[in-house]
C-alpha positions as CSV (number, residue, x, y, z in Angstrom):
1,M,0.1,0.2,0.2
2,R,1.4,3.6,-1.0
3,I,0.3,6.8,-0.7
4,V,-0.5,8.3,-4.3
5,D,-1.9,12.1,-3.2
6,A,-2.5,14.6,-0.1
7,T,-4.6,16.9,-0.5
8,V,-6.7,19.8,1.5
9,D,-10.0,20.7,1.0
10,L,-11.0,24.1,2.0
11,V,-14.4,24.1,3.8
12,E,-16.1,27.4,5.4
13,L,-16.9,26.7,8.7
14,P,-19.6,28.9,10.6
15,A,-18.9,31.2,13.4
16,Q,-18.5,29.5,16.7
17,P,-20.9,29.9,19.4
18,V,-20.5,33.4,21.5
19,F,-18.0,32.5,24.2
20,R,-15.0,34.3,25.9
21,W,-11.6,33.4,27.3
22,R,-9.8,35.0,29.8
23,D,-8.9,38.7,29.4
24,G,-6.7,39.2,26.9
25,L,-7.0,36.4,24.8
26,P,-9.5,36.3,22.0
27,G,-12.8,34.2,22.5
28,S,-15.0,32.3,19.8
29,E,-13.9,33.0,16.5
30,P,-15.9,34.4,13.3
31,P,-16.4,32.2,10.2
32,V,-13.1,30.7,8.9
33,T,-11.9,28.6,6.4
34,G,-11.0,25.7,7.7
35,G,-9.3,22.2,6.0
36,V,-9.6,18.6,5.8
37,L,-6.3,16.8,5.0
38,R,-6.9,13.8,2.6
39,L,-4.5,11.2,2.0
40,R,-5.0,8.8,-0.3
41,T,-3.6,5.3,-1.1
42,D,-3.2,3.1,-4.2
43,D,-5.9,0.5,-2.9
44,G,-8.5,3.2,-2.1
45,L,-8.1,4.0,1.6
46,I,-8.6,7.6,2.4
47,G,-7.3,9.1,5.8
48,E,-8.2,12.3,7.0
49,A,-7.0,14.8,9.4
50,H,-9.5,18.2,10.5
51,T,-8.3,21.8,11.2
52,R,-9.2,25.2,11.8
53,R,-6.4,26.5,9.6
54,G,-7.2,25.3,6.1
55,V,-5.4,28.0,4.2
56,I,-2.2,27.6,6.2
57,V,-2.1,24.0,6.3
58,A,-3.2,23.9,2.3
59,D,0.2,25.7,1.7
60,L,2.1,23.6,3.8
61,V,0.7,20.7,2.1
62,N,1.4,21.9,-1.8
63,R,4.8,23.5,-0.7
64,V,6.4,20.8,1.6
65,I,4.9,18.2,2.5
66,R,3.4,16.3,-0.2
67,D,6.4,15.6,-2.3
68,E,7.9,14.2,1.3
69,I,4.7,11.7,1.6
70,V,3.9,10.6,-1.9
71,G,4.9,7.3,-2.7
72,A,5.2,6.6,1.1
73,D,3.9,3.5,2.9
74,P,1.1,4.8,5.1
75,L,1.6,1.8,7.6
76,S,5.4,3.7,8.2
77,R,3.9,6.2,11.0
78,E,7.1,5.9,12.9
79,Y,9.3,7.1,9.7
80,L,7.3,9.7,8.5
81,W,6.7,11.2,11.8
82,Q,10.2,11.8,11.9
83,R,10.1,13.3,8.4
84,M,7.7,15.6,9.8
85,W,10.2,16.8,12.3
86,E,13.2,17.2,9.9
87,L,10.6,19.2,7.9
88,D,9.7,21.1,11.0
89,R,13.3,22.4,11.2
90,R,13.3,24.3,8.3
91,E,9.6,25.5,8.1
92,E,9.2,25.8,11.9
93,F,5.3,24.1,11.4
94,P,2.8,25.7,13.4
95,I,1.9,23.6,16.9
96,Y,-1.6,22.6,15.2
97,A,0.0,21.5,11.8
98,L,2.8,19.3,13.3
99,G,0.5,16.0,13.7
100,L,-1.9,16.4,11.0
101,V,-0.2,13.7,8.7
102,D,0.0,11.7,11.3
103,I,-3.2,11.9,12.4
104,A,-4.4,11.0,8.8
105,L,-2.5,8.2,9.0
106,W,-3.9,6.5,12.0
107,D,-6.9,7.1,10.2
108,I,-5.6,5.0,7.4
109,A,-4.4,2.1,9.5
110,G,-7.6,2.1,11.7
111,K,-9.8,1.7,8.2
112,A,-7.1,-0.7,7.1
113,A,-7.7,-2.8,10.1
114,G,-11.2,-2.6,10.3
115,L,-10.6,-1.1,13.8
116,P,-11.4,2.3,15.5
117,V,-7.8,4.0,16.6
118,H,-8.0,3.4,20.3
119,R,-8.0,-0.3,19.4
120,L,-5.2,-0.1,16.7
121,A,-3.1,1.6,19.6
122,G,-3.7,-1.3,22.3
123,G,-7.3,-0.3,23.7
124,F,-7.4,0.2,27.6
125,R,-10.6,1.3,28.2
126,E,-14.5,1.5,26.4
127,A,-15.6,4.3,28.7
128,I,-14.1,7.4,30.7
129,P,-15.8,10.1,33.1
130,A,-15.9,13.6,31.8
131,Y,-15.0,17.0,33.4
132,A,-16.9,20.1,32.5
133,S,-14.2,22.8,31.5
134,T,-15.6,26.0,30.9
135,V,-15.4,29.0,29.0
136,T,-14.9,32.2,30.6
137,Y,-17.9,33.9,32.7
138,G,-18.8,37.4,33.7
139,S,-19.1,37.1,37.5
140,V,-18.7,34.4,40.4
141,E,-22.6,34.2,40.9
142,E,-22.8,33.2,37.0
143,Y,-19.7,30.7,37.5
144,L,-21.6,29.0,40.7
145,D,-24.9,28.9,38.5
146,V,-23.1,27.0,35.5
147,V,-21.3,24.6,38.2
148,D,-24.5,23.7,39.5
149,Q,-25.8,22.9,35.5
150,C,-23.0,20.9,35.1
151,L,-23.4,18.9,38.2
152,D,-27.2,18.4,36.9
153,L,-26.3,17.2,33.7
154,G,-23.9,14.3,35.2
155,Y,-20.4,15.9,35.3
156,Q,-18.2,14.2,37.7
157,A,-15.4,16.9,37.9
158,V,-15.4,20.6,36.8
159,K,-12.6,22.9,35.3
160,V,-12.7,26.4,35.3
161,H,-11.1,29.3,32.9
162,A,-11.0,32.0,34.7
163,W,-10.4,35.7,34.1
164,G,-6.7,35.5,34.1
165,D,-6.7,38.2,37.3
166,A,-4.7,37.0,40.3
167,R,-6.8,38.4,43.1
168,R,-10.1,38.1,41.2
169,D,-9.3,34.4,40.2
170,G,-8.2,33.8,43.9
171,D,-11.6,34.5,45.1
172,L,-13.4,32.7,42.6
173,V,-11.7,29.3,43.6
174,A,-12.1,29.6,47.2
175,R,-16.2,30.6,46.4
176,L,-16.5,27.6,44.4
177,R,-15.1,25.4,46.8
178,A,-17.3,26.6,49.6
179,H,-20.3,26.2,47.2
180,V,-19.9,22.6,46.0
181,G,-18.5,21.0,49.4
182,D,-15.2,19.5,49.8
183,D,-16.0,16.2,47.4
184,L,-16.1,17.5,43.7
185,P,-12.8,17.4,42.1
186,L,-12.1,21.0,40.9
187,M,-9.2,22.3,38.4
188,Y,-8.2,25.4,37.5
189,D,-6.6,26.7,34.1
190,G,-4.7,29.9,34.1
191,S,-4.4,29.7,30.2
192,A,-1.0,31.2,31.0
193,A,-2.2,34.5,32.0
194,F,0.5,34.9,34.7
195,N,3.8,35.9,35.9
196,L,6.1,34.0,38.5
197,G,4.5,36.0,41.2
198,D,0.5,36.1,40.4
199,A,1.2,32.4,39.6
200,V,2.2,31.7,43.2
201,H,-0.8,33.8,44.7
202,V,-3.2,31.7,42.6
203,G,-1.5,28.6,43.4
204,R,-1.5,29.2,47.3
205,A,-5.4,29.9,46.8
206,L,-5.9,26.5,45.0
207,A,-3.9,24.6,47.7
208,D,-6.2,26.2,50.3
209,A,-9.4,25.1,48.1
210,G,-8.1,21.6,47.5
211,F,-8.2,21.8,43.7
212,L,-6.8,18.9,41.9
213,W,-4.6,20.4,39.7
214,Y,-3.3,23.8,38.5
215,E,-3.0,24.0,34.4
216,E,-0.6,26.2,32.4
217,P,-0.2,29.1,35.0
218,M,2.5,30.5,32.9
219,R,3.6,30.8,29.2
220,E,5.7,27.1,28.9
221,F,9.2,28.6,27.7
222,N,10.6,28.8,31.0
223,V,11.0,25.0,32.7
224,T,12.9,26.7,35.5
225,A,10.2,29.5,36.4
226,H,8.0,26.2,36.7
227,R,10.4,24.7,39.0
228,W,10.6,27.3,41.2
229,L,6.5,27.8,41.3
230,A,6.2,24.2,42.1
231,E,8.6,24.9,45.2
232,N,6.2,27.6,46.4
233,I,3.2,26.0,46.2
234,G,1.4,23.3,47.6
235,V,-1.1,22.3,44.6
236,P,-0.2,19.6,41.9
237,L,1.1,21.7,38.5
238,L,-0.5,20.2,35.3
239,V,2.0,21.6,32.4
240,G,3.6,20.9,28.9
241,E,0.2,21.6,26.9
242,T,1.4,24.4,24.2
243,A,5.1,24.5,23.9
244,D,6.8,22.9,21.3
245,G,8.8,19.7,21.6
246,A,6.3,17.0,21.9
247,H,7.9,14.3,24.2
248,M,11.3,16.4,24.5
249,N,10.0,19.2,26.1
250,T,7.6,17.6,28.4
251,A,10.7,15.5,29.2
252,D,12.4,18.5,30.6
253,F,9.5,19.4,32.4
254,I,9.4,16.2,34.2
255,A,12.9,16.1,35.2
256,S,13.0,19.6,36.4
257,G,10.4,18.6,39.0
258,S,8.2,21.1,37.9
259,A,5.2,18.5,36.8
260,T,2.7,16.8,38.7
261,Y,0.7,15.8,35.7
262,V,1.5,16.4,32.3
263,R,-0.6,17.5,29.2
264,T,-0.9,15.3,25.8
265,S,-3.0,15.6,22.9
266,P,-2.9,14.5,19.4
267,H,-3.5,17.9,17.8
268,L,-0.7,19.8,19.7
269,K,1.9,17.4,20.3
270,G,2.8,15.8,17.1
271,G,-0.6,13.5,16.4
272,F,-1.7,10.0,18.0
273,T,2.4,8.9,17.7
274,G,3.4,12.2,19.5
275,A,0.7,11.9,22.2
276,I,1.2,8.2,22.9
277,R,4.7,8.6,23.6
278,I,4.2,11.4,26.3
279,A,1.7,9.2,27.9
280,H,4.2,6.3,28.1
281,L,6.8,8.7,29.1
282,A,5.0,10.0,31.7
283,E,3.9,6.8,33.1
284,A,7.4,5.6,33.6
285,Y,7.4,8.0,36.3
286,L,4.2,6.9,37.7
287,M,2.7,10.5,36.3
288,N,-0.7,11.0,34.5
289,A,-1.0,12.4,30.7
290,E,-4.0,13.8,31.1
291,V,-5.6,14.5,27.8
292,H,-6.5,18.1,26.6
293,G,-9.3,19.4,24.4
294,S,-12.5,18.3,23.1
295,G,-13.6,16.1,20.0
296,L,-13.0,12.5,18.1
297,L,-9.4,12.5,18.4
298,Q,-9.2,13.3,22.3
299,R,-12.1,10.3,22.8
300,Q,-9.8,7.8,20.7
301,L,-6.7,8.6,22.7
302,C,-8.2,8.8,26.3
303,M,-9.3,5.1,25.4
304,A,-6.1,4.0,24.2
305,V,-3.8,5.3,27.2
306,P,-3.9,4.2,31.0
307,N,-2.5,7.3,32.4
308,T,-5.4,9.5,32.0
309,T,-8.5,9.7,34.2
310,Y,-10.8,12.3,32.4
311,Y,-11.9,13.5,29.3
312,E,-12.0,17.6,28.7
313,S,-15.7,18.3,28.0
314,Q,-16.1,22.0,26.7
315,I,-18.7,23.7,27.8
316,M,-20.2,27.1,27.0
317,G,-23.4,29.3,27.4
318,N,-25.9,30.0,29.9
319,P,-28.1,27.7,30.1
320,I,-25.4,25.2,28.8
321,I,-24.9,24.0,25.3
322,P,-25.2,20.0,26.1
323,D,-21.8,18.1,24.9
324,A,-23.7,15.4,23.1
325,A,-20.5,12.9,23.7
326,V,-21.7,13.0,27.4
327,G,-24.0,10.5,28.9
328,A,-26.6,11.2,31.7
329,D,-24.0,9.4,33.7
330,G,-21.2,11.8,33.2
331,M,-19.3,9.3,30.9
332,V,-18.0,9.4,27.5
333,R,-17.9,5.9,25.3
334,A,-15.4,4.8,22.6
335,P,-16.0,5.7,19.2
336,S,-16.6,2.0,17.2
337,A,-16.2,3.5,13.7
338,P,-12.8,2.2,11.7
339,G,-10.3,4.8,12.0
340,I,-10.7,8.4,13.3
341,G,-14.5,7.9,13.0
342,Y,-14.8,11.2,10.8
343,D,-17.0,9.4,8.2
344,A,-19.5,8.9,10.9
345,N,-19.0,12.3,12.4
346,V,-20.3,13.7,8.9
347,A,-22.9,11.3,8.8
348,A,-24.0,12.8,12.2
349,G,-24.3,16.3,10.8
350,R,-20.8,17.5,12.2
351,H,-18.3,18.0,9.8
352,S,-15.6,19.6,11.7
353,D,-14.7,18.2,15.2
354,T,-11.6,20.5,16.3
355,T,-11.2,21.7,19.7
356,L,-12.4,25.2,20.8
357,S,-9.4,24.8,23.0
358,P,-7.8,28.6,23.4
359,A,-4.8,26.7,22.0
């Protein structure tokens, strides 16, 4: 089996539902030109990967990537993963583009085997609890209302994206804990809002409130700053979400003592191959690799690796817009279609399954 063509079909995607992230970050996007990367094989299989950045990815495929992969064996995922890293040395691919070829290759492999990707990758579970991952709301009172709605929908944990104001966010986390009691797992995502001093202030508030983790408090370019932060707070850090370098970058966070948990994801860490490498690296240190983002890719990865505890379900609106992937019991089930499952997703009326994460 050989790859005979690589194309990016541009797709006009509608505006996202209105929401906002923390102060300083853009929120919901207007209509954008997305894209579907399609790798075609000589025996008729087509592997897909979806992106909200269709024009950029089309340029990379047309100018750099197609000539590299046409004629290659699509089952040689490790070889082609290394080739993408070689091309990245010159191009500095956007972090969301680096893994797209790998994702499409896993889609081909799953279709060739007649298996969903999570089974092809080894298969660890068939269901996982979801946590509600909020967008940013206007007031403490609105957050408390939204959290109550999350619990009514069956969610077993809640993560908040707040304002990125250290004092205001510190007050929010204390009031959230008082509102829900001691037993509900709560998490906090800083979306890289803080300098070191403000990150320490929020971290101490999170420790006092018994939060499960403190995610991406600062930009992830300085591992030493994260080590200093870890030494000065009592809440576990979840790091390694958006910095380049996949498992290599993650290894430095772990070796420095900065991480209690690390992030992994197909769309930011070099596809499924990169994401699974991170999960195995973390497991060697008795550490969880929590899967970042919502969608089919993330559902497949959650089912494949043992050391992740939740599926991140992005929720927005007030009243909340329900997430169709989450059952009334707060669980997410494994996809069953061969490959990633994009064909089944399109049949259900959902063309693009990309995350709403600020990353």
